[in-house]
N, C-alpha and C positions, 0 to 999 in steps of 0.2 A: 431547373427545379424551382418550384415555388416556395417562397418563404412562409414558414408556418408561424403564425402569431401565438406566442406562448401565453397561457393563462396562469393565474396564481396556482391553480391546481397542479398544472404541469411543472411549474417551478418547484413546488413542494415535493412532487414526486422525484424530481432530479436531486433535490437536497437529500431525500431519503436514500436514493440510490447511492449517492456519494458516501453517506454515513454507513450504508450497508457494505460498501466496498472497503470501508475502514474497519469492518468487523463488528459493527454495532448490531446485535441481534434484535434489539427493540425496533430499530429502523426497518430492518427486513420484515419483522412481523407486522409492522404498520403498512408497509408496501403490500404484503399479502392481504391484510384486511381491506385495503383500499381497491385491490385489483381482482380479488378472488371471484367474486360474483360475476364481474364482467367477463373474465376468462372462461368461467363455466358456461356462460351464455354463448360465447364464441365457440367453445368446444362442442357444445350441444348442436350448434349450427353445422359444424364440420362433420361430426360423427352421426348425428341424428339420434343418439341415445344418450340418456342421462348417465347411466352407470359407466359407460365407456368414457364420456366426457369428464366425469368426476375423477376417474382413474388417471386420465391424461393430464388433467390440471394438477393433480397431486404429484405426478411424476415430473411435470414441468417446474413446480416449485422446488423440488429436490435438486433438479438440474441447475435452476437458477441460483439457488443458495451456494452451490458449488462453484458456479462459473460467473457470478456477477462481476467479479474483479476483472473479467475479460472484456466487459463492456466499456469501450473507450469513451463514448459520448453519452452521458446520463440522459440527455434529451431524447435519445433514441430508445429509451427503455420500453415504450409502448410497442414499437415495431419489433424490438428484440424479443420480449416476453411473448408476444403473439406468435412469432416465428417458433419459439421453443414449444409453445402449446400446439401449434399446428404439426410440428414434427412428432410430438408425443401422441397426438391424436392418430396419426398414421400408424405409429407403432402399436398403439392400443387396438386400433381396428384390425390390424393384421393378427395381432395376438388373439383377439376375440374370434376372428374367423377360424383360426386354427382350432381353438377350443370348441367352437360349434361343429366343426367337422368331426371331432373326436367324440362329441356328445350328441350326435344326431338323434339318438333315440329318445333323449329328454325333451321335456317341453320347451319350446322356444323362448317363451316368456315366463320366468319364474319370479322375477322381481317386480311386482307391481308398485312397490313403494308404499309408504304410509299415506293414507288418504285423510286429508283434513276435512272433518265432518262439516265445517262451515262453508266448504266449497261445493257448489251445486254439482250434481252428477252431469248435467248438460254442459257445464264449463269444462269439466274434465274430458268429456267426450270431444268437445270442440278443440281443446289443447291436444289431445291425442291425434285428432284428425289433421291438424296443422303440422304436428311433428312428423306424421306419416308422409304428408305432402312434402315437407322439407327434405325428408330422407329420400324421396323420389327425385330430387333435383340432382343435377350434375354436381361434381365435387367443387368446381370453381364457383358455381352459384351458391352452394351451401356456405363456402368459405366467405364470400363477399358479404352475404347476409349475416353471417356470424360476426364478422369484424364490425360491421356497421351497427347492427341491432344488438348482438350478444356482448361484444367487447366495448360498445359505445365509442368506437373511434370514428372520427369525422372523416369526410371525404379527403381533406388534405392529408391527414395522417395515413390513410390507406394508400393514396396516391404515392406518398413518400415511401412507404413500406414496399410497394411493388415497382416503384421506379417508373410510373406512368403519369400522364397529366391528369388533373382532377376531372376533366371531362370524360376521360376513359372510364374512371371509377363510377361516375354518374351513369354512364351508358351501361356499364356492367350491372350496377344496382337496378336500373330500369328493366334490363333483360331478365334479371333473376326474379324481380317481382312479378313481371309478366308471366314468366314460366310457373311460378308458385300459384299465381291466380288461375292460370289455365288448369293446373293439376287439381286445385280445389274445386273448380267449376265442374270438371269432368267427374270427379268423385261425388258430387252432389246430385248428378243426373241419374 
């Protein structure tokens, strides 16, 4: 396994984890503040849907608050929390599929969200096009893109998380990007 060089940010996260394990709520709240947006980005990559992703991340934080004392190595927090989020994503997707089966008669998309008037309509359309393309990827490609871009984990962290060499992660990222590019190009034609 390759040695991961630790940054001051990573060391600070480790310190927050240790304090959280000692029951300091402020430390846990700071961890949430530092990681929430990245985890939502990762979860969107995994689920393909903002609403499901946000539910999954919320459930993951609840589980993390309960189980953080079980994390033996604070340096493994990024991998641990991403694994918790991934598992909650699977749970939320399954739950969402059950709800959709029950509510087949309802409109598929009720929650368009609040639109920021300063964002151009073409930007929103492009974002929606990319999200649809990501949703069309296989689960493993959505996950690797979500970890890399959504959770901002580097190649070395992803490799450690999956127990594979960094070159394998690079290869998987390359394949996922190529598949995404292919889907986007097909939909443009």
